[in-house]
N, C-alpha and C positions, 0 to 999 in steps of 0.2 A: 920814312918811318916820323908821323905826327906827332907834335909839340906834346907834350903834357902839361895839361892846363893845371895850376896847381889853385889849391880853393883858399882863397884870405880868411886872415881869420878872424875878420871883422863876419864874415860870413857865416862862421862855425859861433860867434859870440851872438849872432841875432837868432839862431836856433836855440841855442840854451836856454837864454831869455825867454823865447815864446814858448820854450816847453815848461819853464817855470810858472809863467803866467798862466798858460790854461790850468794848471795846477789850481789857481789862486781862484779862478773864476766857476769853475766845475762845480755846482752843489752837491756836497755831502749828504750821504742818506741820515745823518743824524740831525742837519743841519733844518731849524725852524723854516718852516715853509707856510705861506699865507692861503687860508681856502675860501674861494669865492662863493662857490655855492655847494650845500649837503644836498646831494641826488640818495635819498633813501628809497629802499624794496620794500621793507618787510620791517615791522615792528612789534612792540607789546606795548599796553598800558595797564594798570593796576591802581583800580581803590583801594584804599588799603584805612583800617580802622586799627589805629595803634600797628600792632604787628598781627592782626587778621585781616585776609583778602577777602573785600565785600565784593566786589567785582573784577573781573580780567578778562582781556582779551589779547589775542594775534590777530595783525593786518597784514596783508599781501599788498597792499594798493602803493602805490608810486607816488612821490612829494618830492617838493624842493623845498629847502630853505635856500633863501639867497641873502647871501651877506652882504652888510650894510646898505639896507633898504628894508622898510616895510612891506608887509604884503596882506592887504585886505583878504576878507572870503572872497571865492572859495581856493585864492592862487596855489594854496600847500599843497590841498590833498584833497579829495572829495571825502563825502562825509564817512566817517568810521563807526562801526557798530561796537559798543559795550555795554553786553547785555540786553535790556530792551531801551536802553539810550543810545544817542548816536551823538558824536562830535566830530566836528569840524575846527581847524587851525588856522589862526592868521597870526601875524607879527603887528604890533603897534607899539607906541612911546604909552609914558615918560619914560619907560626904560631905554639904553641905549640899543640902535640897529644892531643887529645879531652880528657875529665873528667869530672867526672859528682859526684856528692853525694847528701846526702837527709838528713834532718835534721827535724824529727817530721813529718807535712802535705806538706812539701816543697821541690822541687828537684830542683836542680840548673845543668846547665853543658857550661862547657866553649866550645863551637862548634865554634870558630875562625878559626878552620882548616877547614872548611866545604866549598868548591866548588861546582860549577855546571857547566852542560856542554847543551848548548842551541843548537836546532835545530828547524828550521822553516822559514817563509817567511823573506826576507831582510837579514837573516846571511849568512855569510860566510860558502861556502862549506867546508865541516867536523867540523861544529858545531862552537861556541863560548866559552869558557870556563872563567870563571872569580868568585871570592869570594863572597860567600853568607852567612860566619857565621857571628856568633854574642856568646854574653852571652844571655842563655836561662831560664828560669824561667817557673816553674808549678806546679801542685797539686800532690801529692804521696799519697797513702792508705799505710799506715804500714800494712794493716792486708793482701792485696792483691798482694802487688809491684807492683800496676800498677798507672802509670801519666798519668792525662790528662791535655790539653793546657801548654803543654811545649812549650812556643813562643819566638821569636828575631824578631826582625827588622833587616835587613842591608840595609843600604842605598848606592847606585849604584855612587853616585857622583865620579867622576875620574875613570869609568870604559870605554873604549873606545869599541865601535863596536856595541853598542846597535843600533837595529834598529832606524827611528827616529822618525816614527809613536809612538813611546812608550812615546815621549814627552825629554824634557831637561833634561840629566843625574845627573844633580843636583838637580833637585827635584824627580828623581825615588828611589822607595826602594819598597824592598822584606820584604814581612813580612811571617812566617812561624808558623805553628801551628803541633806540632804531638803528638800522644795519643798511649799508649801501656803498655809495662810493664819491668820494670827495674831490669836486673838480678846485684843482689847483689854480692861483693867479701867477702869470706871468711873472720872472724873476727879473727886475731889471740888470741891464751888461753893467759891470762894473769899470774902474779904470781899467784894468788889467785885460778885460774885454777888449775895449777900445786899443788898448795896446797891440795886442795880440792882432788885430783883424788890420792893424796900419802896421804891422810887421811881416804881415802873411802879404799885404803890397811892397812892401820894401825885398823882401826875398824872390818876389816873384820878376823884379825889376833888375837885380843884380843875377839872377839867375840866365837872364836874357843877356845882359852883357858879357858874362862869363862864355857864354857859346858863342857870341861873334869872333 
């Protein structure tokens, strides 16, 4: 009759510690995560004079806003129509690089570096460029990484060169909404993860010795 081998207490202790450490470094759904890129597939823009909508448009063109860097024209999206006008997006200083993060079902983004180039009636030849960025907030799906209703409003007061038909610049604002998918930055492994991996190696060696 083969002799029954006993499992050392140290083996059981290592297994317990590994299970606890695994819980430490597996990110929870409510944990804040850094976004590396916003891939939007559709959205809307509305030009408002006070509470009145002057122009509005829904668009279905894909675009990408990359976090941590500036994107010159036309890297973000191809020109999008807004009534008789078209606009293209870019990011530039002196505002900080775009950044974004998620926390549970909420996504926020600092898009203050976002600018637009407008072309169309009563706009100077070559187009008019001005800042349209802001602090955006939307809804985040923790399963699919999709975001919806990422919205911000930018007041155009102080912007020169706007068509007079739009109204007094002090009363004008642009409202943007984007929908798409967020690319999340890789989460660095904390010390618990290193402990977990080294523990796995130790278990493998111990198991091999027990089987001899």
